[in-house]
N, C-alpha and C positions, 0 to 999 in steps of 0.2 A: 682288287680282291685281296683279302688278307690270306696268309698261309693256311689257316685252318679251313677257310672256305675253298681254297684251291685244292687242298688234299681231299676234301669231301667231294668235290666235283670229279676228281680223278677216280675216286672209289665208285661213284655213280657210273662213270664211263666204263670201268671194268665190269661192273655188275650187268650193265646193259648188253655187254658183248661187243660193244663198239671196238674195243681193243683189249685183248687178253694176252698179248704177246709178251715174251720175256723182256723185250726192249722197253715196253711200256711199264712193266713192273719194276724194272731197273730204274726208270725215270721217276717213279713214285718213291723208290728207296732213296735215290739221290736227292730228291726234293726234301724228304723228311730229314735226311742227314744235314742238309744245308740250312733248313729253316726251323726244324722242330726237334733237333737232336736231344735236347734236355727236357723232353715233354712226355706226358703220358701217352700221347698219340704215337710217338716213336716206339715206346715200349710195347704198345699194343700191337703194332704192325710189324715190328722188326723180325720176329721169327718167321712169319709167313713169307715176307718179302725175300728173305735170305734163302728160304728152302723151296721157292716156287720153281718147279721143273715139271710141267704138266705131262711129260712123256716118260718120266724116269721111274715112277713107282716109289713105294716106301723106301726110305724115310722121307722122301721129298713130297712136297705139297702138289696136289693136282689142281686143275682148274676149278673143280667143285669145292675143294678146300678153300681156295682163295676167294671164291664168290661168297662162301659162308663167312669168312673173316671180314670181307668188305661190308657185307650186310650187317654183321654185328658191330662193326666200326661205325656205320651210319647210325645205327640205333643208339649206340653209346655216346657218340661225339657230335652227332648232327643236331640241327636246331630242334627245339622242342616242338612237338606236334600240338601243344596246347594253344588255344586262341589267345 
């Protein structure tokens, strides 16, 4: 699996609720830094990943904020839905 496919799968895992932990988001962040640092994907996800603290309140990102980011990420960077 290439890095883009892998990060898309991580986003799906977060959206599904399978894992929404701080550790999982940190692993997504580490993966993007290691494999996608100089990409639009990193730029798109960086703020949300760095601010994800579901219990902390503003200015940090909640679980809902991250779900929205990951859904937008899939729409923008996922495979085309066209046949």
